[in-house]
C-alpha positions in Angstrom: 0.1 -0.2 0.1 1.4 3.6 -0.7 2.0 5.5 2.5 -1.2 7.7 2.1 -3.5 4.5 2.2 -2.0 3.1 5.4 -4.8 3.0 7.7 -4.7 4.2 11.3 -3.7 2.0 14.1 -6.5 -0.2 15.5 -7.8 0.6 19.0 -5.8 -1.4 21.3 -7.1 -2.3 24.8 -4.9 -4.2 27.2 -6.5 -6.4 29.9 -5.8 -9.4 31.9 -7.7 -11.9 34.0 -11.7 -11.0 34.5 -10.7 -7.6 32.8 -10.4 -9.5 29.5 -14.1 -10.5 29.5 -15.1 -7.2 30.8 -13.3 -5.4 28.0 -14.9 -7.9 25.4 -18.3 -7.4 27.0 -18.2 -3.6 27.0 -16.9 -3.6 23.1 -19.5 -5.9 22.1 -22.5 -3.8 23.8 -21.2 -0.8 22.5 -20.9 -2.2 19.0 -24.6 -3.6 19.0 -25.9 -0.5 20.4 -24.4 1.5 17.5 -24.7 -0.8 14.7 -27.5 -1.7 12.3 -26.8 -5.2 11.2 -29.0 -8.1 12.6 -26.2 -10.7 12.7 -23.6 -11.0 15.4 -20.6 -13.2 14.7 -18.7 -14.7 17.5 -15.7 -17.1 17.5 -15.7 -20.5 19.1 -12.1 -20.9 20.5 -10.2 -21.3 23.8 -9.6 -17.6 24.0 -13.1 -16.5 23.4 -15.8 -19.0 24.7 -14.8 -18.1 28.4 -15.5 -14.5 27.7 -19.2 -15.2 26.9 -20.9 -16.5 30.2 -21.4 -13.0 31.6 -22.8 -11.2 28.6 -26.1 -9.3 29.6 -29.0 -11.1 28.0 -31.4 -8.5 29.0 -29.7 -5.7 27.3 -31.7 -4.2 24.6 -28.9 -4.3 22.0 -29.8 -7.9 21.6 -33.4 -7.0 20.2 -34.0 -8.7 16.7 -30.3 -10.0 16.7 -29.1 -13.4 15.7 -25.8 -14.8 16.9 -23.9 -17.0 14.4 -20.6 -18.7 14.9 -18.0 -17.5 12.6 -17.2 -21.1 11.6 -18.8 -24.5 11.6 -17.2 -28.1 11.4 -17.8 -30.3 8.2 -18.8 -32.8 8.0 -20.5 -32.7 11.4 -18.6 -34.3 14.1 -20.0 -37.7 15.5 -20.5 -36.1 18.7 -23.1 -33.2 18.3 -21.7 -31.6 21.2 -18.6 -30.7 19.4 -20.3 -28.8 16.7 -19.2 -25.1 16.9 -23.0 -24.0 17.3 -23.3 -26.4 20.2 -20.2 -25.1 22.0 -21.2 -21.6 21.5 -24.7 -22.4 22.8 -23.1 -24.0 26.0 -20.8 -21.0 26.5 -23.6 -18.2 26.4 -26.4 -17.6 29.0 -29.5 -19.4 28.2 -31.5 -16.5 26.9 -28.6 -15.6 24.4 -28.0 -19.4 23.4 -31.4 -19.6 22.0 -30.5 -16.6 19.7 -27.6 -18.8 18.2 -28.3 -20.1 14.7 -26.8 -23.0 12.9 -24.7 -22.0 9.9 -26.1 -23.0 6.5 -24.0 -25.6 5.0 -24.1 -23.8 1.6 -21.3 -20.8 1.5 -23.5 -19.1 -1.2 -26.5 -19.1 1.2 -24.7 -17.8 4.2 -23.0 -15.1 2.2 -26.3 -13.9 0.8 -27.8 -13.8 4.4 -24.8 -11.8 5.6 -25.4 -9.4 2.8 -29.1 -8.9 3.3 -29.0 -8.8 7.1 -25.6 -7.2 7.9 -22.9 -8.1 10.4 -23.3 -5.5 13.3 -20.3 -6.8 15.1 -17.8 -9.9 14.7 -15.6 -11.0 17.8 -12.7 -13.0 16.5 -10.0 -15.2 18.3 -6.3 -15.3 16.9 -4.6 -18.5 16.1 -0.7 -18.9 16.5 -0.5 -19.1 12.7 -2.1 -15.9 12.2 -5.6 -17.2 11.4 -9.0 -15.6 12.2 -12.2 -17.7 11.9 -10.7 -20.4 9.8 -8.9 -18.1 7.4 -5.7 -20.0 7.5 -2.3 -18.9 5.9 -2.7 -18.4 2.4 -6.1 -16.8 2.7 -6.8 -13.7 0.7 -8.1 -10.4 1.8 -11.1 -10.7 -0.8 -12.1 -14.1 0.2 -15.8 -14.7 1.1 -17.7 -17.5 3.0 -16.3 -20.8 1.7 -15.4 -24.4 2.8 -11.8 -24.9 3.8 -9.6 -28.0 4.7 -8.4 -27.5 8.4 -4.5 -27.5 8.6 -3.5 -30.5 10.6 -2.2 -28.4 13.6 -5.5 -26.7 14.0 -7.5 -29.7 13.4 -5.6 -31.3 16.4 -6.4 -28.4 18.6 -10.2 -29.1 18.2 -10.1 -32.5 20.0 -12.4 -35.3 19.2 -14.3 -33.7 16.2 -14.0 -36.9 13.7 -15.1 -37.2 11.0 -14.8 -33.5 10.6 -11.9 -32.3 8.6 -13.3 -29.2 6.7 -14.9 -26.0 8.0 -17.3 -23.6 6.6 -15.9 -20.0 7.6 -16.8 -16.4 7.1 -14.0 -15.1 4.9 -12.0 -12.0 5.5 -13.5 -10.1 2.7 -17.0 -10.8 4.4 -15.5 -9.9 7.8 -14.4 -6.6 6.3 -17.9 -5.6 5.6 -19.0 -6.0 9.3 -19.6 -2.5 10.9 -17.2 -3.4 13.9 -14.5 -6.0 14.3 -12.6 -7.0 17.6 -9.8 -9.4 17.8 -9.0 -11.1 21.1 -5.2 -11.7 21.0 -4.6 -13.8 24.3 -2.7 -17.1 25.0 0.9 -17.9 24.1 2.6 -18.2 20.9 0.6 -15.3 19.3 2.9 -12.3 19.6 4.3 -12.6 16.1 1.0 -12.8 14.5 -0.2 -9.7 16.7 2.7 -7.8 15.6 2.1 -8.5 11.8 -1.4 -7.1 12.7 -0.4 -4.0 14.5 2.6 -3.0 12.3 2.3 -5.0 9.0 3.0 -5.7 6.3 -0.3 -7.4 5.4 0.0 -10.5 3.6 -1.7 -13.8 2.9 0.6 -15.8 5.0 -0.5 -14.1 8.1 -4.3 -13.6 7.3 -5.1 -11.4 10.4 -2.7 -8.7 9.1 -5.5 -8.0 6.3 -7.7 -7.0 9.0 -5.8 -3.8 9.8 -7.6 -2.1 6.8 -10.9 -2.4 8.9 -12.2 1.1 9.5 -13.4 0.1 13.1 -10.9 -2.4 14.3 -10.4 -3.1 18.1 -7.6 -5.4 19.5 -8.3 -6.5 23.0 -4.8 -7.9 24.1 -4.3 -10.4 27.0 -1.4 -10.1 29.4 0.2 -13.3 27.6 0.5 -11.5 24.3 1.9 -8.2 25.7 
């Protein structure tokens, strides 16, 4: 990018312990109160699921909103509790769990739904290889909703999900159309990917680096990534 096109640094919030969940909660409610879209995309990962339990289900920001996981495993795991929609429902308060929709298995159908209903907010985790959702290394900035093969290391971290070896994922290009985006950067081994996001350069080898161009990006950084 020419120097004049380099976007401003994302909003950076440092938090630790219970403060991480509080920061994520405050960001999400602010985004929903300000946003117009009807969909809320939430990541289903070890750094994000623990943040959802105290979300206030009675806040009016949730009115007419639907929650969707940013990925879903394919084919479905033999254990239905391992599906990402199921994991997300267990992590949320009961009233919000009822707002979780299963993702359509057809990428075009989901892309059309997002286009029509709008993404008010997307909250993402960050993988050690720089992936967000399952936009793994090699993903392009313009990618839409699609089905991807899971890298062996990423598949191994998911536990007992056989026969799943693929995932439907919301692509970087679709995420860029969300009104607001937050990335939770917490846990070991993620400093290099975080640095690429914060300082560049953007490149397909570290997919999260492409999101630096989002006009309303917040990074919530845990102490292990400081």
